[in-house]
C-alpha positions as MATLAB code, in Angstrom:
seq = 'MIISVTMNPSVDISYPLENFKLDTVNRVTNTTKTAGGKGLNVARVLQQTGANVLASGMIGGHLGEFIQTELENKKIQHDFFTINGQTRNCIAILHEGKQTEILEQGPVISEDEAEVFLAYFADLIEGADILSFSGSLPAGLSDDYYEKMITLCNEQGKLVVLDSSGTVLQKVLASKAKPLLIKPNIEELAALLGKPIENNLESLKHVLSSSLFNGIEWIVVSMGADGAFAKHFDTFYQVTIPQIDVINPVGSGDATVAGLTQALEMKQNDEDVLKHGNVLGMLNAQEKRTGHVNMQNYQALVDQIQVKEV';
ca = [
      -3.107  -13.469   10.540;
      -2.727  -10.306    8.058;
      -5.057   -9.661    5.120;
      -4.070   -7.241    2.583;
      -6.559   -5.931    0.825;
      -6.599   -4.718   -3.014;
      -9.918   -3.634   -4.209;
      -8.776   -2.379   -7.889;
      -5.971   -4.896   -8.541;
      -4.469   -5.079  -12.043;
      -2.158   -7.400  -14.320;
       1.105   -5.131  -14.482;
       2.604   -5.570  -17.907;
       6.289   -4.311  -18.572;
       7.509   -3.469  -21.888;
      11.146   -2.485  -22.137;
      12.320   -0.789  -25.062;
      15.793    0.844  -26.024;
      13.716    3.638  -28.133;
      10.043    4.151  -27.830;
       8.992    5.610  -31.173;
       5.397    7.330  -31.893;
       3.001    6.642  -34.314;
       4.835    3.229  -35.740;
       5.446   -0.050  -34.552;
       7.261   -0.899  -31.506;
       8.495   -4.755  -31.310;
       9.197   -5.871  -27.298;
      11.213   -8.947  -26.914;
      11.263   -9.345  -23.098;
       7.716   -8.772  -21.520;
       6.791   -9.470  -18.079;
       3.596   -9.865  -16.570;
       2.906   -9.556  -12.776;
       0.133   -9.520  -10.157;
      -0.426   -5.681   -9.563;
      -1.543   -3.403   -7.040;
      -0.648   -1.959   -4.090;
      -2.067   -4.369   -1.876;
      -0.449   -7.404   -3.694;
       2.819   -5.603   -3.302;
       2.443   -5.642    0.451;
       1.228   -9.321    0.514;
       4.221  -10.330   -1.416;
       6.545   -8.485    1.068;
       4.953   -9.985    3.987;
       5.267  -13.644    2.370;
       9.342  -13.037    1.932;
       9.433  -12.240    5.669;
       7.545  -15.396    6.890;
       4.385  -13.652    7.909;
       0.791  -15.448    7.575;
      -0.831  -13.047    5.445;
      -3.612  -13.800    3.211;
      -4.399  -11.333   -0.089;
      -7.891  -10.239   -0.778;
     -10.050   -7.875   -2.777;
     -12.079   -7.895   -5.944;
     -10.784   -9.500   -8.948;
     -12.847  -10.737  -12.442;
     -12.149  -12.657  -15.826;
      -9.578  -14.185  -16.967;
      -7.184  -11.752  -15.598;
      -8.529  -12.321  -12.363;
      -7.784  -15.723  -12.886;
      -4.203  -14.820  -14.045;
      -3.753  -12.795  -10.627;
      -4.555  -16.103   -8.737;
      -2.291  -18.537  -10.133;
       0.526  -15.851   -9.895;
      -0.150  -15.652   -6.125;
      -0.461  -19.542   -5.968;
       2.913  -19.668   -7.604;
       4.319  -17.807   -5.083;
       2.509  -19.605   -2.266;
       0.734  -16.659   -1.178;
      -2.868  -17.508    0.476;
      -5.485  -15.700   -1.297;
      -9.326  -15.113   -0.873;
     -10.786  -12.793   -3.347;
     -14.478  -12.095   -4.102;
     -15.010  -12.649   -7.955;
     -16.908   -9.676   -9.948;
     -18.417  -10.124  -13.332;
     -16.024   -7.210  -14.812;
     -12.572   -7.813  -15.742;
      -9.751   -6.938  -13.811;
      -7.830   -4.524  -15.675;
      -4.298   -3.925  -17.132;
      -1.820   -1.551  -16.578;
       0.947   -1.193  -18.684;
       4.452    0.493  -18.138;
       6.705    1.176  -21.271;
      10.368    1.556  -20.035;
      12.455    3.687  -22.391;
      15.337    6.106  -22.334;
      15.531    5.840  -18.799;
      11.790    7.028  -18.573;
       8.970    5.040  -17.915;
       5.465    5.771  -19.326;
       2.525    4.300  -17.913;
      -0.976    3.195  -19.524;
      -3.513    2.869  -16.537;
      -6.738    1.152  -17.482;
      -9.418    2.392  -15.170;
     -10.516   -1.113  -14.617;
     -14.207   -2.618  -13.747;
     -17.507   -1.097  -12.799;
     -18.650   -2.612   -9.825;
     -22.474   -3.218   -9.624;
     -24.769   -2.061   -6.706;
     -25.387   -5.824   -5.996;
     -21.864   -6.628   -5.904;
     -20.875   -3.660   -3.611;
     -23.739   -5.076   -1.129;
     -22.604   -8.865   -1.261;
     -18.977   -7.951   -0.782;
     -19.325   -6.214    2.458;
     -21.504   -9.392    3.813;
     -18.339  -11.386    2.381;
     -15.820   -9.118    4.170;
     -17.460   -9.367    7.322;
     -16.898  -13.259    7.422;
     -13.301  -12.727    5.768;
     -12.058  -10.394    8.615;
     -12.913  -12.600   11.641;
      -9.536  -14.600   11.227;
      -7.407  -11.148   10.624;
      -5.539   -9.754   13.419;
      -5.025   -6.855   11.391;
      -5.511   -5.650    8.004;
      -4.260   -3.332    5.257;
      -6.147   -1.586    2.980;
      -4.037   -0.204    0.026;
      -4.714    1.897   -3.130;
      -7.898    3.146   -4.822;
     -11.346    1.805   -5.173;
     -12.687    0.719   -8.449;
     -15.495    2.476  -10.195;
     -18.835    1.985   -8.970;
     -18.093    2.144   -5.380;
     -19.280    5.082   -3.591;
     -16.160    7.458   -1.935;
     -17.096    6.080    1.715;
     -16.643    2.507    0.791;
     -13.449    2.164    2.577;
     -15.254    3.913    5.656;
     -18.273    1.070    5.382;
     -15.298   -1.571    5.435;
     -13.417   -0.028    8.403;
     -16.405    0.166   10.411;
     -16.788   -3.556    9.857;
     -13.326   -4.066   11.229;
     -14.113   -1.723   13.838;
     -17.256   -3.637   15.017;
     -15.309   -6.781   15.133;
     -12.022   -5.204   16.825;
      -9.856   -5.880   13.824;
      -7.032   -3.393   13.649;
      -6.781   -1.313    9.953;
      -3.662   -0.007    8.437;
      -4.986    2.638    5.418;
      -2.929    3.553    2.709;
      -5.248    5.562    0.496;
      -5.395    9.124   -0.727;
      -7.807   11.862   -1.929;
     -11.270   12.034   -1.447;
     -11.670    8.219   -0.356;
      -9.099    9.331    2.376;
     -11.010   12.322    3.400;
     -14.102   10.434    3.842;
     -12.590    8.381    6.269;
     -10.847   11.057    8.367;
     -14.213   12.593    8.641;
     -15.780    9.343    9.624;
     -16.159    7.708   12.997;
     -14.785    4.545   11.390;
     -10.802    5.311   12.265;
      -7.894    2.974   10.575;
      -5.227    2.475   13.519;
      -2.539    3.862   11.125;
      -2.386    6.272    7.799;
       0.623    6.481    5.981;
       0.542    9.979    3.640;
       3.535   11.315    2.021;
       4.029   15.329    1.775;
       2.405   15.690   -1.318;
      -0.598   13.808   -0.241;
      -0.571   15.758    3.306;
      -0.721   18.807    1.164;
      -3.777   17.804   -0.583;
      -5.789   16.820    2.225;
      -5.262   20.404    3.711;
      -5.302   22.164    0.573;
      -2.225   24.164    1.135;
       1.633   23.413    0.464;
       3.565   21.805    3.696;
       6.755   23.028    4.533;
       9.214   20.035    5.284;
      10.680   20.789    8.650;
       9.893   19.376   12.147;
       7.719   22.259   13.397;
       5.513   22.394   10.519;
       5.022   18.696   10.169;
       3.901   18.751   14.206;
       1.384   21.491   13.595;
       0.057   19.732   10.618;
      -0.179   16.240   12.346;
      -1.689   18.074   15.463;
      -4.487   19.047   13.043;
      -8.406   18.141   14.301;
      -8.489   16.372   10.850;
      -6.393   13.291   12.403;
      -8.541   13.372   15.267;
      -8.922    9.540   16.478;
      -6.265    8.283   13.976;
      -3.532    6.742   16.432;
      -0.609    6.560   14.045;
       0.379    8.814   11.344;
       3.472    8.028    9.454;
       4.625   10.538    6.897;
       6.910    9.173    3.971;
       9.707   11.543    3.041;
      11.859    9.374    0.591;
      15.302    9.843    0.890;
      14.848   11.873    4.081;
      13.133    9.044    6.088;
      10.051    9.515    7.711;
       8.252   11.877   10.189;
       5.651    9.950   12.417;
       3.150   10.833   15.285;
       1.633    8.248   17.742;
      -1.036    9.714   19.981;
       0.777   12.707   20.984;
       4.186   11.652   20.560;
       6.546   12.530   17.340;
       9.395   11.023   16.061;
      11.751   11.921   13.637;
      13.367    8.723   11.756;
      16.530    9.072    9.560;
      17.601    6.335    7.333;
      21.207    5.713    5.837;
      21.996    6.423    2.203;
      21.521    3.505   -0.129;
      21.993    2.454   -3.970;
      18.484    2.631   -5.076;
      17.596    0.111   -7.974;
      13.840    0.325   -8.128;
      11.790    2.709   -5.632;
       8.545    1.488   -7.423;
       6.599   -0.425   -4.713;
       8.899    0.860   -1.862;
       5.646    2.770    0.058;
       3.730   -0.545   -0.015;
       7.016   -2.459    1.298;
       6.616    0.100    4.472;
       3.524   -0.440    4.838;
       4.225   -4.104    5.114;
       6.562   -3.824    7.479;
       4.311   -1.490    9.841;
       1.559   -3.784    9.370;
       3.636   -6.686   10.357;
       5.159   -5.072   13.470;
       1.860   -3.703   14.992;
       0.651   -6.915   14.628;
       3.683   -8.163   16.672;
       2.750   -5.372   19.355;
       6.208   -4.151   18.957;
       7.262   -0.678   20.756;
       7.153    2.286   18.664;
      10.767    2.360   17.401;
      10.812   -1.080   16.212;
       7.351   -0.529   14.562;
       9.068    2.605   12.469;
      12.601    0.837   12.024;
      10.935   -2.477   10.484;
       8.163   -0.261    8.269;
      11.443    1.959    7.026;
      13.662   -1.218    6.330;
      11.307   -3.110    4.213;
      10.959    0.112    2.076;
      14.611    0.283    1.598;
      15.026   -3.285    0.924;
      12.286   -3.266   -2.005;
      14.325   -0.015   -3.491;
      17.590   -2.139   -3.584;
      15.841   -4.917   -5.625;
      15.084   -4.497   -9.603;
      11.806   -6.204   -9.295;
       9.046   -4.320   -7.391;
       7.421   -6.044   -4.110;
      10.776   -7.676   -3.381;
      13.083   -7.681   -0.543;
      15.927   -9.513    0.112;
      15.816  -10.172    4.039;
      19.776  -11.159    4.428;
      20.561   -7.363    4.143;
      17.599   -6.488    6.929;
      19.995   -6.583   10.323;
      22.672   -4.484    8.202;
      19.840   -1.457    7.867;
      18.227   -1.838   10.976;
      21.559   -0.976   13.037;
      22.062    2.141   10.557;
      18.285    3.701   11.109;
      17.945    6.210   13.834;
      14.480    7.292   15.301;
      14.368   10.217   17.646;
      11.304   11.304   19.435;
      11.282   15.122   18.803;
];
C-alpha cells in the first residue's frame, strides 16, 4: 500500500471570471470546490492508475468533513487525524488568462495534537510499503516535524518520498532521518544552496554531488518542458520528454511524485522509475482538471521519453 500524506490540506475553490474588478462586486456563476493539497493530488492520480493508495494527514471542522466526502465520492481510501482547528480554504480567481490566488494559512496545531499525531502515525504506517509526504506543514508544527515522521518510518523500514522545500527540507537533509527520494526543482535547489544554479549537465552533477544530499538515494530534479535530471546513488540520468499540448500544468509535479512513488513500490528499474513519474506528470498537464490523468495516452508518451545515463 502507498500512503499519501498531506499535513496541511485545503478546500480549493475556483472562481472563473471574464473580468476581475477591484473594489466592487464580482459575481461568479460557475464555482468549483475540490479536496485540495499536494498529497491529495498524489492520491487522486494513484487511484486512477489502479494503485492501492490511502490518503492521510490532518483535517478539522466542516471543511475537513467536505474533504473526506469528496475522497469517498472518488472511491479514494482515507484515514485522517482529526484536529480541533478548521481546515483551510484556498481560492483561485481565474481572470483574463491569469490566476490570482488567495491562500489561507490554515489551522494552528497544538502541542498535544502534534504529540498524539505521531503515535497515530506510527500505527498507521504499519500497513504501508511506501509513503509520500507532500507540501508544507501547518502552523504550530516545528520545522523538524517531517524529520520526526521520517524517523518513525525508518524505524519500521518504510520507504519515504518527500516533496517539500525551504526550511522543512533543509531540516531533513541535515538530520539522520533520510527519505528514499526528494524531488526539488531548479529554484528549490538554488534556495537550498543559497546561490543560482546553471541549467546544464555539469553544473547539475556538481550540485547533486554536494554533501548536503548525503544519504539520499534518489534526487529527481523537475525541469518543466526540459524534462528532468536525476541522481540514483552515484549514477546520473538526463530525462528528455516530448513536446505536448499543455492545458493545465497545475499539479503536474504532484502527478510526477505519484508516478515515482508507485514505480519505487513496484521495484522498477531506474529507467522505468523515471519514465513512469514523468509520464504521469505530462498526462496531468494535458487535462483541464488538476490531479487527473488519462491512462489511455500513457503508452504513447512512454515510448517517446528518453532516459540517458550521463
